[in-house]
RODO-2510 file (C-alpha; in nm, 4 decimals, decimal comma):
residues 475
     n   res          X          Y          Z
     1     m     9,0330     8,3579    10,1684
     2     n     8,8895     8,0203    10,2601
     3     a     8,5281     7,9418    10,2105
     4     g     8,4291     8,0517    10,5574
     5     r     8,6118     8,3799    10,5919
     6     i     8,4627     8,7142    10,5030
     7     s     8,7511     8,9438    10,4195
     8     f     8,7327     9,3197    10,4502
     9     q     9,0082     9,5702    10,5280
    10     g     9,2877     9,4116    10,7221
    11     r     9,3479     9,1010    10,9259
    12     g     9,3830     9,0126    11,2901
    13     k     9,2101     9,1459    11,5983
    14     y     9,2958     9,4255    11,8369
    15     d     9,3389     9,3589    12,2086
    16     d     9,2938     9,6832    12,4011
    17     k     9,4306     9,5239    12,7217
    18     r     9,7878     9,5385    12,6032
    19     v    10,0258     9,7682    12,7849
    20     k    10,2157     9,9036    12,4849
    21     k    10,0268    10,1758    12,3006
    22     i    10,0818    10,3657    11,9782
    23     p    10,2907    10,6855    11,9879
    24     s    10,1047    11,0130    11,9622
    25     f     9,9838    11,0569    11,6061
    26     t     9,9162    11,4208    11,6819
    27     g    10,2878    11,4811    11,7188
    28     f    10,3516    11,2803    11,4047
    29     l    10,1090    11,4858    11,1987
    30     i    10,2531    11,8116    11,3354
    31     l    10,5960    11,6906    11,2259
    32     v    10,4592    11,6127    10,8790
    33     i    10,3138    11,9620    10,8462
    34     c    10,6319    12,1314    10,9683
    35     l    10,8515    11,9320    10,7313
    36     g    10,6134    12,0041    10,4485
    37     q    10,6572    12,3777    10,5069
    38     t    11,0352    12,3716    10,5312
    39     l    11,1613    12,1063    10,2878
    40     p    11,1505    12,0654     9,9091
    41     i    10,8492    11,8452     9,8386
    42     s    10,7504    11,6194     9,5522
    43     i    10,4253    11,4259     9,5539
    44     w    10,3937    11,0597     9,4615
    45     a    10,1126    10,8098     9,4829
    46     s    10,2700    10,4799     9,3857
    47     s    10,2330    10,1524     9,5717
    48     d    10,5136     9,9655     9,7507
    49     s    10,8503    10,0178     9,5859
    50     p    11,1785     9,9194     9,7464
    51     n    11,3951    10,2156     9,6567
    52     n    11,1852    10,5057     9,5333
    53     c    11,4720    10,7496     9,5669
    54     p    11,5541    11,0565     9,3550
    55     a    11,8495    10,9973     9,1268
    56     r    12,1684    11,1533     9,2578
    57     s    12,5379    11,1068     9,2073
    58     r    12,7166    10,9173     9,4835
    59     d    13,0273    11,1288     9,4357
    60     q    13,0126    11,3832     9,7169
    61     s    13,3852    11,4557     9,7363
    62     n    13,3596    11,7964     9,5652
    63     d    13,0397    11,9039     9,7391
    64     p    13,1110    12,0868    10,0673
    65     e    12,7444    12,1116    10,1688
    66     p    12,6711    11,8837    10,4698
    67     w    12,4227    11,5987    10,4280
    68     y    12,1624    11,7398    10,6668
    69     k    12,1156    12,0394    10,4362
    70     k    12,0321    11,8059    10,1482
    71     i    11,7339    11,6380    10,3112
    72     e    11,4474    11,6008    10,0662
    73     a    11,0916    11,4927    10,1345
    74     q    10,8192    11,3127     9,9427
    75     w    10,4570    11,2949    10,0544
    76     g    10,1549    11,1257     9,9100
    77     g     9,8734    10,8893     9,9885
    78     h     9,5167    10,8024     9,9132
    79     i     9,1621    10,8066    10,0472
    80     k     8,9502    10,5025     9,9647
    81     v     8,5782    10,4470    10,0270
    82     r     8,4228    10,1030     9,9777
    83     g     8,0641     9,9847     9,9729
    84     t     7,9642     9,6171     9,9752
    85     i     7,6339     9,4327     9,9462
    86     s     7,6212     9,0587    10,0249
    87     w     7,3668     8,7794    10,0422
    88     p     7,4406     8,5194    10,3137
    89     d     7,3035     8,1740    10,2449
    90     d     7,0159     8,0549    10,4655
    91     e     7,2299     7,7572    10,5699
    92     s     7,5424     7,9603    10,6513
    93     f     7,6686     8,0341    11,0021
    94     f     7,4800     8,3665    10,9824
    95     q     7,1496     8,1774    10,9988
    96     p     7,1087     8,2198    11,3813
    97     v     7,1250     8,6007    11,3471
    98     g     6,9340     8,6431    11,0201
    99     t     7,0372     8,6136    10,6565
   100     r     6,8740     8,9077    10,4873
   101     t     7,0772     9,1273    10,2526
   102     y     7,3780     9,2815    10,4287
   103     y     7,5077     9,6327    10,3571
   104     d     7,8624     9,7223    10,4648
   105     g     8,1090    10,0059    10,4197
   106     t     8,4693    10,0945    10,4885
   107     a     8,6758    10,4092    10,4549
   108     e     9,0538    10,4237    10,4620
   109     g     9,3075    10,7034    10,4522
   110     r     9,6798    10,6426    10,4027
   111     l     9,9467    10,9121    10,4382
   112     k    10,2930    10,8223    10,3075
   113     g    10,6153    11,0064    10,3734
   114     k    10,9825    10,9633    10,2842
   115     l    11,2778    11,1698    10,3992
   116     f    11,5914    11,1259    10,1870
   117     f    11,9223    11,1874    10,3657
   118     a    12,1669    11,2723    10,0888
   119     e    12,3020    10,9457     9,9496
   120     w    12,3270    10,7361    10,2624
   121     g    11,9636    10,6492    10,3262
   122     y    11,6004    10,7435    10,3762
   123     f    11,3265    10,7180    10,6383
   124     e    10,9780    10,5956    10,5425
   125     t    10,6450    10,6155    10,7236
   126     h    10,2902    10,5128    10,6311
   127     y    10,0086    10,6213    10,8601
   128     e     9,6609    10,4837    10,8025
   129     v     9,3217    10,5299    10,9634
   130     i     9,0376    10,2845    10,8948
   131     l     8,6644    10,2916    10,9540
   132     l     8,4689     9,9727    10,8921
   133     g     8,1210     9,8671    10,9861
   134     g     7,7778     9,7678    10,8699
   135     d     7,5547     9,4632    10,8873
   136     t     7,8337     9,2031    10,8686
   137     w     8,0207     9,3653    11,1578
   138     r     7,6992     9,3947    11,3603
   139     k     7,5925     9,0350    11,2952
   140     g     7,9418     8,9180    11,3828
   141     k     7,9112     9,0792    11,7240
   142     e     7,5815     8,8978    11,7753
   143     l     7,7418     8,5660    11,6813
   144     q     8,0232     8,6241    11,9288
   145     r     7,7692     8,6718    12,2063
   146     l     7,5707     8,3634    12,1037
   147     f     7,8749     8,1390    12,0458
   148     p     8,1665     8,2905    12,2436
   149     d     8,3868     7,9797    12,2143
   150     l     8,3264     7,9250    11,8440
   151     f     8,3941     8,2832    11,7323
   152     r     8,6489     8,3869    11,9935
   153     d     8,9357     8,4236    11,7419
   154     d     8,7227     8,5927    11,4725
   155     f     8,8472     8,3396    11,2163
   156     l     8,5184     8,3377    11,0253
   157     l     8,4390     8,7061    11,0749
   158     i     8,5856     9,0484    10,9995
   159     r     8,9384     9,0763    11,1350
   160     p     9,0807     9,4268    11,1722
   161     v     9,4592     9,4514    11,1640
   162     d     9,6371     9,4137    11,4954
   163     d     9,9972     9,4094    11,6196
   164     d     9,9376     9,1303    11,8683
   165     r    10,2447     8,9313    11,7616
   166     r    10,4605     9,2129    11,6292
   167     l    10,7567     9,3612    11,8119
   168     l    10,5975     9,7073    11,8281
   169     d    10,2332     9,7823    11,8967
   170     l    10,1644    10,0638    11,6513
   171     t     9,7896    10,0045    11,6233
   172     n     9,5248    10,1641    11,8413
   173     t     9,1451    10,1483    11,8410
   174     i     8,9887    10,4950    11,8442
   175     h     8,6334    10,3723    11,8927
   176     e     8,4545    10,0385    11,8687
   177     n     8,0919     9,9364    11,9199
   178     d     7,8427     9,6917    11,7740
   179     d     7,7981     9,9010    11,4596
   180     y     8,1529     9,9922    11,3561
   181     i     8,5186    10,0217    11,4519
   182     v     8,7642    10,3067    11,3900
   183     y     9,1335    10,2398    11,4368
   184     h     9,4637    10,3861    11,3211
   185     r     9,8135    10,2524    11,2882
   186     l    10,1600    10,2910    11,1412
   187     d    10,1958    10,0375    10,8602
   188     r    10,5494    10,1470    10,7637
   189     l    10,8139    10,2891    10,9947
   190     s    11,1620    10,2069    10,8697
   191     l    11,5095    10,3470    10,8210
   192     t    11,6903    10,2350    10,5064
   193     l    12,0692    10,2618    10,4864
   194     l    12,2417    10,2578    10,1483
   195     p    12,6062    10,1626    10,1913
   196     k    12,8035    10,0961     9,8752
   197     w    12,7808     9,7204     9,9256
   198     g    12,4013     9,6916     9,9530
   199     v    12,0860     9,7888    10,1422
   200     v    12,0015     9,7605    10,5131
   201     r    11,6452     9,8291    10,6300
   202     i    11,5392     9,8444    10,9950
   203     g    11,1829     9,8766    11,1213
   204     r    10,8307     9,8103    10,9940
   205     q    10,8449     9,7147    10,6282
   206     a    10,7025     9,4736    10,3713
   207     v    10,8957     9,1908    10,2057
   208     t    10,7686     8,9604     9,9316
   209     w    10,9470     8,6400     9,8324
   210     g    10,8472     8,3910     9,5672
   211     n    10,6975     8,3997     9,2198
   212     g    10,3348     8,2986     9,2700
   213     m    10,0572     8,5097     9,1221
   214     l     9,7654     8,4101     9,3465
   215     f     9,9304     8,1476     9,5701
   216     n    10,2817     8,1962     9,7028
   217     p    10,4250     7,9268     9,9354
   218     m    10,7686     8,0961     9,9493
   219     d    10,6143     8,4196    10,0766
   220     l    10,6099     8,3475    10,4501
   221     f    10,5710     8,7055    10,5726
   222     n    10,2153     8,8469    10,5539
   223     p    10,1261     8,6965    10,2156
   224     f     9,8213     8,8073    10,0217
   225     s     9,5207     8,5789    10,0153
   226     p     9,4650     8,4249     9,6699
   227     t     9,1267     8,6011     9,6626
   228     d     9,2726     8,9454     9,7464
   229     i     9,2176     9,1653     9,4421
   230     e     9,3494     9,4741     9,6216
   231     r     9,7278     9,4325     9,6384
   232     d     9,8656     9,7846     9,6574
   233     y    10,0211     9,7338    10,0019
   234     k    10,1151     9,4339    10,2097
   235     i    10,0766     9,4640    10,5834
   236     g    10,4133     9,5642    10,7264
   237     d    10,6142     9,3601    10,9758
   238     d    10,8824     9,4689    11,2235
   239     m    11,2091     9,3261    11,0970
   240     v    11,5713     9,3809    11,0034
   241     s    11,6616     9,2987    10,6425
   242     t    11,9723     9,3331    10,4312
   243     q    12,0413     9,2820    10,0619
   244     f    12,3757     9,2678     9,8850
   245     s    12,5300     9,1156     9,5759
   246     v    12,8419     8,9065     9,5305
   247     n    13,0102     8,9260     9,1920
   248     k    12,9638     8,6122     8,9761
   249     i    12,7375     8,4490     9,2370
   250     g    12,4152     8,6444     9,2806
   251     d    12,2093     8,8583     9,5157
   252     f    12,1580     8,7683     9,8811
   253     h    11,8666     8,8744    10,0991
   254     f    11,8586     8,8056    10,4736
   255     l    11,6006     8,9059    10,7316
   256     y    11,5030     8,8581    11,0943
   257     v    11,1444     8,9026    11,2156
   258     p    11,1112     8,9102    11,5972
   259     r    10,7633     8,8254    11,7236
   260     r    10,5875     8,8075    12,0545
   261     s    10,3906     8,5156    12,1891
   262     p    10,0145     8,5302    12,1218
   263     g     9,8429     8,7798    12,3469
   264     g    10,1274     9,0319    12,3430
   265     g    10,3844     8,8519    12,5580
   266     d    10,7621     8,8606    12,5372
   267     v    10,9599     8,8143    12,2171
   268     q    11,0209     8,4423    12,1718
   269     w    11,2507     8,2545    11,9382
   270     n    10,9839     7,9950    11,8557
   271     q    10,7524     8,2758    11,7391
   272     s    11,0128     8,4566    11,5278
   273     s    11,1554     8,4082    11,1797
   274     l    11,5098     8,4067    11,0447
   275     a    11,5502     8,3565    10,6700
   276     g    11,7886     8,3926    10,3813
   277     k    11,7447     8,3816    10,0038
   278     l    11,9928     8,3586     9,7168
   279     h    11,8909     8,4845     9,3732
   280     f    12,1040     8,4101     9,0659
   281     a    12,0741     8,3645     8,6918
   282     w    12,1940     8,0924     8,4586
   283     g    12,1518     8,1967     8,0985
   284     t    11,7992     8,3295     8,0545
   285     t    11,6633     8,1421     8,3581
   286     e    11,6587     8,2879     8,7084
   287     f    11,6768     8,0792     9,0258
   288     e    11,6085     8,1336     9,3955
   289     i    11,7077     7,9226     9,6959
   290     m    11,5526     7,9935    10,0360
   291     i    11,6262     7,8626    10,3856
   292     a    11,4158     7,9793    10,6808
   293     k    11,3433     7,9182    11,0463
   294     h    10,9764     8,0179    11,0659
   295     y    10,8065     7,9967    11,4057
   296     e    10,8866     7,6429    11,5269
   297     d    10,9460     7,4949    11,1806
   298     a    11,2239     7,4933    10,9238
   299     v    11,1413     7,5720    10,5606
   300     i    11,3497     7,5242    10,2470
   301     g    11,2433     7,6459     9,9061
   302     v    11,3606     7,6656     9,5459
   303     g    11,2178     7,8751     9,2665
   304     s    11,2827     7,9614     8,9048
   305     i    11,1648     8,1941     8,6297
   306     g    11,2093     8,1330     8,2588
   307     y    11,0625     8,1981     7,9154
   308     l    10,8796     7,9819     7,6654
   309     w    10,8560     8,1692     7,3364
   310     d    10,6718     8,4906     7,4291
   311     a    10,5339     8,3590     7,7601
   312     a    10,6976     8,3638     8,1036
   313     w    10,6790     8,0664     8,3421
   314     r    10,7482     8,0465     8,7144
   315     l    10,7900     7,7539     8,9505
   316     d    10,8330     7,7541     9,3306
   317     a    10,8493     7,4557     9,5653
   318     t    10,8913     7,4397     9,9423
   319     w    10,9317     7,1706    10,2050
   320     t    10,8304     7,2523    10,5608
   321     f    10,9904     7,0457    10,8373
   322     l    10,7204     7,0328    11,1025
   323     n    10,7969     7,0473    11,4708
   324     d    10,4838     6,8387    11,5144
   325     k    10,4014     6,6592    11,8356
   326     e    10,1715     6,4231    11,6442
   327     g    10,4620     6,2749    11,4509
   328     k    10,4268     6,4435    11,1097
   329     d    10,7614     6,4958    10,9413
   330     g    10,6648     6,7798    10,7112
   331     y    10,4807     6,8714    10,3955
   332     f    10,5470     6,9775    10,0371
   333     s    10,3955     7,2778     9,8566
   334     l    10,4289     7,3840     9,4948
   335     v    10,3064     7,6630     9,2695
   336     a    10,3556     7,6842     8,8928
   337     n    10,2212     7,9442     8,6534
   338     i    10,2580     8,0815     8,3046
   339     d    10,1478     8,4241     8,1805
   340     y    10,1164     8,5811     7,8402
   341     s    10,0059     8,9117     7,6852
   342     w     9,8635     8,9589     7,3377
   343     v     9,6610     9,1902     7,1133
   344     w     9,3256     9,0793     6,9736
   345     c     9,0724     9,2924     6,7847
   346     g     9,2842     9,5965     6,8599
   347     k     9,2643     9,5429     7,2378
   348     n     9,5423     9,4549     7,4813
   349     f     9,4959     9,1261     7,6693
   350     y     9,6893     8,9718     7,9560
   351     g     9,6310     8,6419     8,1318
   352     f     9,7840     8,3671     8,3403
   353     v     9,7083     8,0151     8,4587
   354     e     9,8385     7,8874     8,7928
   355     f     9,8499     7,5480     8,9636
   356     f     9,8938     7,5192     9,3408
   357     y     9,9465     7,2141     9,5600
   358     s     9,9268     7,2359     9,9396
   359     g    10,0740     6,9357    10,1172
   360     v     9,9207     7,0410    10,4472
   361     g     9,5674     7,0398    10,3056
   362     e     9,2920     6,7868    10,3786
   363     d     9,0035     6,6335    10,1881
   364     d     8,7622     6,6650    10,4817
   365     y     8,7358     7,0384    10,5529
   366     t     8,5557     6,9984    10,8839
   367     d     8,8414     6,7824    11,0117
   368     a     9,0931     7,0232    10,8598
   369     l     8,9849     7,3003    11,0983
   370     s     9,0721     7,0703    11,3892
   371     d     9,4230     6,9999    11,2541
   372     p     9,6693     7,2204    11,4493
   373     d     9,9081     7,2389    11,1517
   374     i     9,6268     7,4004    10,9512
   375     s     9,4497     7,5994    11,2230
   376     e     9,7738     7,7616    11,3445
   377     r     9,8576     7,8796    10,9932
   378     l     9,5053     8,0056    10,9400
   379     a     9,5314     8,2038    11,2651
   380     r     9,8680     8,3476    11,1576
   381     v     9,7099     8,4458    10,8215
   382     e     9,9703     8,2664    10,6136
   383     l     9,7423     7,9848    10,4877
   384     f     9,4127     8,0582    10,3137
   385     t     9,2937     7,7205    10,1850
   386     l     9,1906     7,3883    10,3367
   387     g     9,2257     7,1607    10,0335
   388     r     9,5222     7,0308     9,8370
   389     t     9,5017     7,1068     9,4641
   390     y     9,3948     7,4286     9,2922
   391     l     9,3911     7,5390     8,9297
   392     s     9,3259     7,9096     8,8884
   393     g     9,3348     8,1714     8,6176
   394     h     9,3156     8,5411     8,5473
   395     i     9,2511     8,7572     8,2417
   396     r     9,2596     9,1339     8,1876
   397     v     9,1249     9,3250     7,8881
   398     e     9,2159     9,6881     7,8241
   399     l     8,9012     9,8170     7,6582
   400     h     9,0413    10,1702     7,6863
   401     p     9,3682    10,2997     7,8387
   402     l     9,1554    10,4281     8,1290
   403     f     8,9122    10,1343     8,1517
   404     n     9,0158     9,7740     8,2246
   405     v     8,8069     9,4627     8,2837
   406     y     8,9361     9,1703     8,4942
   407     l     8,8221     8,8158     8,5671
   408     t     8,9866     8,5916     8,8274
   409     v     8,8853     8,2330     8,9062
   410     v     9,0182     8,0339     9,2041
   411     n     8,9187     7,6684     9,1696
   412     n     8,9624     7,3701     9,4014
   413     v     8,9910     7,0916     9,1429
   414     a     8,9204     6,8078     9,3883
   415     d     8,5640     6,9245     9,4702
   416     p     8,5232     7,1069     9,2378
   417     s     8,4358     7,4400     9,3984
   418     g     8,5696     7,7913     9,3811
   419     i     8,5164     8,1627     9,3486
   420     v     8,4680     8,3805     9,0403
   421     q     8,5762     8,7457     9,0728
   422     p     8,4760     8,9813     8,7895
   423     r     8,5607     9,3503     8,8197
   424     a     8,6177     9,6676     8,6197
   425     v     8,8531     9,9570     8,6971
   426     w     8,7943    10,3038     8,5529
   427     d     9,0364    10,5949     8,5969
   428     i     8,7691    10,8604     8,5772
   429     f     9,0086    11,1487     8,6498
   430     e     9,3835    11,1826     8,6775
   431     d     9,3807    11,1080     9,0520
   432     v     9,0447    10,9346     9,0930
   433     q     8,9701    10,5681     9,0277
   434     i     8,6496    10,3685     9,0601
   435     t     8,6314     9,9878     9,0905
   436     v     8,3166     9,7744     9,0676
   437     g     8,3002     9,3984     9,0936
   438     g     8,1777     9,0954     9,2782
   439     n     8,2584     8,7607     9,4397
   440     i     8,0571     8,4588     9,3255
   441     y     8,1065     8,1255     9,5029
   442     y     8,0196     7,7891     9,3504
   443     g     8,0263     7,4267     9,4660
   444     r     7,7926     7,1758     9,6216
   445     e     7,7439     7,1333     9,9961
   446     g     8,0458     6,9738    10,1613
   447     t     8,2970     7,1392     9,9286
   448     e     8,5461     7,4052    10,0357
   449     y     8,3757     7,7009     9,8672
   450     g     8,0268     7,5526     9,8562
   451     g     8,0138     7,5232    10,2345
   452     y     8,1167     7,2689    10,4986
   453     k     8,0197     7,2089    10,8603
   454     i     8,2020     7,3922    11,1371
   455     p     8,3409     7,1355    11,3852
   456     g     8,1056     7,0589    11,6731
   457     t     7,8095     7,2488    11,5239
   458     n     7,5434     7,2251    11,2555
   459     l     7,6518     7,5626    11,1165
   460     i     7,7914     7,5857    10,7630
   461     a     8,1070     7,7813    10,6822
   462     k     8,0153     7,9462    10,3558
   463     a     8,1080     8,2944    10,2432
   464     p     7,8241     8,4924    10,0832
   465     n     7,8113     8,6115     9,7252
   466     s     7,8741     8,9858     9,7156
   467     a     7,9091     9,2941     9,4986
   468     f     8,1201     9,6000     9,5714
   469     i     8,2107     9,9476     9,4559
   470     w     8,5274    10,1370     9,5539
   471     l     8,6195    10,5002     9,5018
   472     t     8,9850    10,5982     9,5435
   473     y     9,1420    10,9425     9,5403
   474     y     9,5235    10,9618     9,5164
   475     f     9,7204    11,2648     9,6275
***
């Protein structure tokens, strides 16, 4: 999250003028209920996992029962309620609409389902419904009316998830007004085939490449923001991906992500992605090589993972060849980190330190917002910073097996400015978890996190300090 963005649930904006609409969720839920009554069911509540499949033997030669009689189902999900209190600065862009204390809330329900078809594959769906609103949403609407050109893309405000660029529009707004928005969507909808030679997955899914902890330049497809502390699920993309291994060489992963032009137009090659990655090991060190055509640019990347005594280190570097009309050839990005776990005073500790360099960044953040190479990536939600060099860290202390305390710091070393994120997570019951924490920004005026002028205005882009509490029930 850059210094000017206020991040809640989701990203993007929904355009209700699009022709394609979401399939009937009523029929989907009826199907879920019917399958739940007729099929063997096991419940799970884990986050994204690539092949969460019951163990079975692949030898079916002596089993006369047809595959469709062996269909198994898994269902699970969660309900999450969040409350946030924030304090916008008197000099921030909220100043024209009032900067008193803001109170906000969100509620989210996610229903997950998997159907396993014998040994040859499975079908996965995630349905979610989101309610978000409060003072920040209401003040954002006022700002859009006062400054329609400045806030037309919602870059600095709350951005609900949309499918504006995706192949399928599986998001629909149920109700929206100046106080809140309710929308629902399918975040996963994929068929996974399991031939003997590998894995083929078709449909809406999530893919993560690279080895960064907070920053991840090799992760081109819906990456997390470095300030995202909630990382259970990435936003899914419509794609075709395949993974397979070649003996004595390594594992290959290829994918194609078709996208539409902004505004929900036709699928276009210059909006889509085609990428491949090779993963292999040499001794105790692992390596990755990536080549991608991403939107209008070409990207190459290399990464590695190794060990230094009891610590693990990771290093990723990318070069982006820009299709830039202003004559820029490209830019270099790099992330390097090292993590370590230890025991002190009878408590379990874990921590990491990470360095990130962004070759597309600028020293003048007001000018950076006018740079198309930066603004386009901010709009696509694949770049979250405006500067160049960052040194960040994270530490976790297990005070009790059911109670953990975390501290994350994201720091722009050139300013310096940054954000401090303390939080605590308590598993109060077997299926209930509570999280409390905050976001504290520091830095003088003119720095990335301390606040900088929005181009063409006297308004300051500065995210407010905030505190939050989340309650999650897993089923």
